[in-house]
N, C-alpha and C positions, 0 to 999 in steps of 0.2 A: 077946500081942496088942496091949497098950498100947505096947510097944516098936516094933512094926510101924507103928502109927499115927503115932508120933512121927517115924519114919524117912520115912514117906510125906509127912508135912507138911513136913519139912525139904527133901526132894527137890523137892516142888512149889514151895516158896519159891525154891530155887536155879534151877529151870527158868523160873519167871516172871521172875526177875532177869536171866537170860540173854536172855530175849525182849526185855525193856525196854532192855537195853544194846545189843543188835543193832539195834533199830529206832530208837535215839536218836542214832546216829552222824551227825555233820554234815559231817565232812571239812574243817573250817575251819583246821586246823593249818598252819603255815607250813613245817614240816619233818616228814618222815616218820621212821620208825625207822631208816632207813639214812642219815639226814642230808641227803637230797635235798630241794630246794625243791619245795613243792607249791603249785600254782596252782589255786585254787577258782573255777570259772566257772559262771555261769548261762547259760541259753539266749540271752538278749539280749546278754550280753557276748561269747559265741562268735560270734554273728551280726555284731556290730559289728567284732570283730577280723578276721573273714573278709572283710568288705566293705572293710576298710582295707588288709590286708596279704597276703591269699591270692593265689597266682599268678593265679587266674582273675580276681580283681578288678583286679589290676595290668594284666593283658592287656586287660581291658575299658576301662580308663582310657586306655591307649595308643591303642587303636582309636578311642575317642571323640575324643582330641586330634588324631589323624590326620584324622578326618572334619572337625574344626573348621578345620584348616589347608587342607584341600582346598576347603572352602566359601569361605574367605577368598580363595584363589587364583581361584576362579570369579568372585567379585564383582569382583576386581581387573581382570578382562578387560574390564569395562565402564567403567573409569576411564581417564583419559589417562595415558600413560606418557612420561617424558622420558629421553632417552639422549644421552650424549656419547661420540663415537667418534673415534679417530685411528689412522692406519696409516702411520707414517713408514717410509721405505725408503731404502737406499743401494745404488747399483749402480756397478760398474766392470767394463766388458766391451768386447769388440769386436763391433760390430753392423753389419748391412748397412743402408746409408743410401741412399735414392734421390736422385740428383743432378738438377739442373735440366733436363738434356738427356734424362732418363729412364733413364740408366744407373745401376748400383749401385756403391757404393764401400764398402769395409770400413774403418770408422773406430773408433778407441778413444773410448769415451764414459764419462765419470765424472760421476755425478749424485747429488744428494740430494733426495728428495721428502718433504715434510711436509704434513699436512692436519689439519683439525679440523672436526668436524661436530656441530651441536646439533639434535636432532630431537624433535618432539612428535607422538605418535600417539594416535588415538582410534578405537576400534572402533565400528561402527554396527550395533546389534543388529537394527534393522528390515530392513536389506539384507544384512548379513553382510560389508560392505565395510570399508575402513580409510582414514581421513583422516590426512594427515601434513603437518606444517609444519616445514620444515628451513632452517637457515642454515649455510653452509659456506664454507671457503676452502682453496685449495691453494697451496703454494709449491714452486717447482722451482729448484734451484741446479745449474748446469753448470760443471764445472771443466775447463780446458784447460791443458796444460803451457805455461808461459811467458806465460800470459795471465790477466787478471782473471776471476774467476768471473762468470757471467751469471745474474741472478735474474729470475724472472717470477712473477706472481701471477694466480690465477684465483679469482674470488669469486662466490658466489651468495647475496646478502644475505638473500633469502627466496624460497622456492618452496613451493607447495601441491600435494600429490599425492593422488590417490584411486585405490585399486585395488578391483576388484569381480569376483567370480566370478559369471557370469551364470546358468548353469544348474545349478550345484552345490548342495550342501546347505548351508543357513545354520546352521552349528553354534552360533553365538551365540544364535539363536532357539530351537534345540532345548535348549541348555543351560539356558536360562531356564525351560523346562518341566520338565527332569529334575533338575537339581542341587538346587533347594530341596526336592524330594521325597526325594532321597538324603540330604540333611542331616537332615531330620526323621526319616527312617528310622534314621539313625545315633544320634540323640539318644534315640529311643524304644528302640532296641536296647540302649543303655547302661542305661537304667532296667530293662529286662527282665532283662538279664544280672545286674545287682546283686541283683535279687529272686531269681533262680535261684541265685546264690551263697548267699543266705540259706537257700534250700531245701536246698542241698547241705550247708551248715553244720548245719542241723537233722538231716540224716541222720547225719553224723559224730557230732554231740552225742548223739543217742539210741542210736547203736551203742555208744558208751562208757557211756551211762546204763544200757542194757540189760545190758551186761557187768558193770557195778558192782552192779546189782540182783541179777544172777545170783550174783555173788560174795558179797553180803550174805545172800542166801537160802541159798547153800551153807554159809557159815560158821555161820549160825543153825541150819540143819538138822543140820550135823555136831555142833554143841554140844548140840542137843536129842537127837540119836541117841546121843551118848556118855552123856548123863545118863540116858536111858531104859535104855541097856544096863547101866550100873552099878546102876540100880535093879532091873533084871531079875535081875541076878546075886544080889542079896539075896533076892528073892522065890523064885528057883530054889533057893537054899540051904535055904529053909524049906519048899519044896515047894508053893508056891502057883501056880506056872506050870510048864508042861512044858518039856522040853529043846528041843523044836522051836520054841517061841515065843522062847526065849532065843537060839537060833541065828539065828532070823529077825532079831532086834534086832541081833545082831552083824554080820550081813550088811548091814543098813541102815546101820550105823555105818561099815563099810568102804566101802560105796558112796558115802555122803556125803563121806567123806574124799577119794575120787577125784574127785567132783564139785567139791569145793573147789579142788583143784589145777588142774583143767581150767578152772574159772572165772577163776582168777588169770591163767592164760595168755591167756585171751580179753580180760581187762582190759588187759594190757600191749600186745597187738596193736592193739586199738581206740584205746588211748591214743596209740600211735605214729602211727596214721593221722590222728588229730585234730591232733597236733603238726605233722605234715607239712603238712596242709591250711592250718593257721594260721601256718606258717612260724616255729614256735617252736623253741627250743633242745632238743636231745635229752636234756640232763641235767635236765630239768624234768618232774616228775610233774604230772598234771592230774586233778582231781576235779571232776566236774560235779554241780550241784545241780538237782534236778528240782522244778519248780513245777507242781503239779497244776491250778492255776487257769488258765482259758482265757477269752478274750472271747466273750460269747454274742451272736451276731447272725446273722440269716439274709440271704441274698443273692437278689435277684430275677434270674431268667434274662434278662429283657428289659433290666434295668439293666446287667447284666454284658456283654451283647452291645453295647450302646451304648458303654460304656467301652472295650471291647476294640477296636472299630472306631476310636475316637478316639485311643487311647493305645498300641495294640500296633504294633510295626514291620511285621508281616506285611501289613496293608492298604496301607501305604506301599510295601512291596516289590511288591505286586501292581500298583499304579499305575505304578511305575518300570519293571517288566518289560514291561508293555503298551507304554509309550512307547518303550522301547528296541527292541522288535520293530518298531514303526512306523518308527523311525529307520533300522533295517537295510533296510527296504523302500525308503525314500527314497534311501538310499545306493546300493542296487542299481540303481534307476532312473536316478539321476544318472550313474553310472559306465558305463551301457550306451548312452547317447545322445550327443548333441552336447555338447561341452565348450567353453566360451568364457570368456574373461576380458578385462578392459580395464584399462588404466592411463593416467590423465590427469595431466598435470603442467603447471602454470603458475607462472612466477616471473620473477625478475630476475637478470641475470648481467653480469659485466664482467671485463676483464683489465687488467693494468698492470705496469709495471716496479717499482712500489713499492706498499705496502699501501694507502696513501691513494688513489692514482689508480685502484686496482682496485675501489674503492667509489664513485668519482665517476661520475655519469650512467650508471647501469646500464641495460641494454637488456632488452627483453622476451624471455622464453624460453618456448616451449610444446613439449609433446610429447604424443602420443597413441599408445598401442600396443594392438593387439588380438591376442589369441591364440585360435586356433580348432583344434579337433580333432574329427573325425567318423570313427567306425569304419565301414569299408566292408565288410569281411569278417572276422567273428570266429567263424564256424562255430557260431553259436547260443550262444556263451558268455554274452553279455549277457542274452538272454532266459532262459537257464538260471539265472543268478544271481537274476533277478527272481522266477522261479517258486520257487526255493529259499527266498528271503526271505519270500515270501507263505506258503509251506508252514510255515516256522518260526514265522511270526506266528500262523497258525491253531493250530499245536500249542501255542504259548505260551499263547494265550487259553484253549484247552481245558484245559490243566494248571492255569491260574490259576482257572478256574471250579470245577474239582474241589477245588483247595486252599482256595478260599473256603468251599465247603460243609463241608469237613473242619474248617476253622477254627471255623466256627459250631458244629458238632457237638461239637468239643473243649471249647468254652466252656460249652455246655449241660451236657455230661457232668461237667465239673469242678464246676460249681455244684451239680448234684445230689449228687455225692459229698461235697462240703463240707457241705452242709446235713444230709445223712444222718449225717456224722461227728459233728456236734454232738450228735445224739440218741444215737449210740453211746457218746460220752464219758460221758454221764450213766449209762448202763447199766453200763459197765465200772467206773465209780467205785463204784456201789452194790454190784456183784458183788465187788469187792476188799474192801470193808468187811465184807460178809456172810461171805465166805470166811475172813477173818481171825478173825471172831468164832466161826465154826463150828470152826476149828482149836483155839482156846482151850478151847472146850467139850469137844471130842473128847479133848484131852490131859488135861484134868482128870478126865474119865470114865475114861480108861485108867489114870491114876495111882491112881484109887480102885478099880480092878478091875471097873468096870461096863461096859467095852466091850473089843473085841478089837483086836489089832494091825492087822488089816485095816482097821477103821474109822479108826484113827489115821492109817495111811498114805494112805488115801483123802482124809482131811481135809488132810494136808500137801500132797498133790499138787494138790488144788483151790485151796489157798491160794497156792501158788507159781504155778500157772497163771493165777489171777485177777490176781496182781500183774504178771506178765509181759504179760498181755493189756492191762492198763491202760497200761503203758509203750508197748506197741505202738500202742494207740489214740491216745496223745499224739503219738507219732511221725507217725502218719498225719494227725492233725489239723493239726499245724504244717507238715508237708510240703504238704498241700492248701492251707493258709492262704497260704503264700508263693508257691506255684505259681499260685494264683488272682490274687494281687497282680501276679505277673509277666505273666500273659496279659492282664489288664485294665488294668494301669498305674494302678490305683486302690486307695486304702485305704478299704475299706467300713466299717471300724471307726470311723475318724475322719471319713469323708466328704470326703476331699481327694484330689486327683490326686497321683500319685507322680512326683517330679521330682528326680533326683540331680544336684547341681552339682559340677563338678570344682574343687577349691580351687587357686588360683593358687600 
């Protein structure tokens, strides 16, 4: 009996030692047993790496930069532009030339024409027209066999022109209403995407964390099952337990050995998924470190709605879609009726045999051109386009009204889920600690022969389930945390607006 007590004490000490070793692993080694480099990451480090180098983040930055360039091009339309143009040409051919008596004669012509034009243009947003100021000159050289070349100049020192579409759509005016909204939408979309990248990084992080916890649980449970099986063999040999109980412990050991192998496969699969998302090398192992601490704060639904309407890209999209539907209606009306445009030009011009004389005493030059187009018979095509545009506008407004209601409901639901998750976290943490203590008690009682294997297996199952549930609660919390940040564009923990800037 004394020998049995010593054996029980020794086995209890070994089992407690195994438990301490399994729960104390930190994974901070730089190399594993296979000589591969191991990168230990926290959740914040995974999020930072994902926002810097993940394909989703890179794509978001490129889209943001494209929107920036598009906005700069829009603003440039309202600034003056300067252009210099030239179209020199050389010709040697036989052409039909009208003679003084009205007859035609085919003559060989050999000529060189050169020109240069400097123009300044300014769009007028109020009317949609374009002002231009231009200065130009042309030089023509004619070559005849056996004769000196003949040179002449034509100059326009300055002339002012104005073109205007009378009944068409003023796109400059519409762009002033739409383009700033599109730019704000793109900026807010970038902020939202970066927060969604963080939410996705959380999912990959906790997938690997869950797999690692499962592997730790499997390793501990296998070591514990092996210890209990060895202990049971000794008790069976002295007749204190039945063969059925010993076989049950052997089945537990084999089952835990299978769980350990399966858990390791899961670790490798989820590690590869995280590596791929972070664009890391395939020869690097990753170990994630779980921090059970979370920020404790509650979010008001009203505050979240205000921030969502201020910072989320969806409200900007709703405004832009409504304006674009109005633009489509205006386009349909303009294309179905009278079309007219005018071009006015006033300036100075002169000709001469040399460049200096071509600029002396220039004379006035005026031109006015009007273009009109009125459809007489289009078989109702114009009216049909207007009706279609109006119908599309009504459909767009209807869809946007529904989307706005869905948007508000999503914000409310997300806030409720987040606030509830904070309470769930406290419950899961207490359950995990309690289940761990119950397992320790159940194991000691079994080693002392005061409980059955069924009680021990129940305690093990509850311990493992509580630990997994706590990891799952952490996953849900951080997923909701960053999803809430993405939809509101606001950091409720620090009380500041989220604004990601692209580094030059």
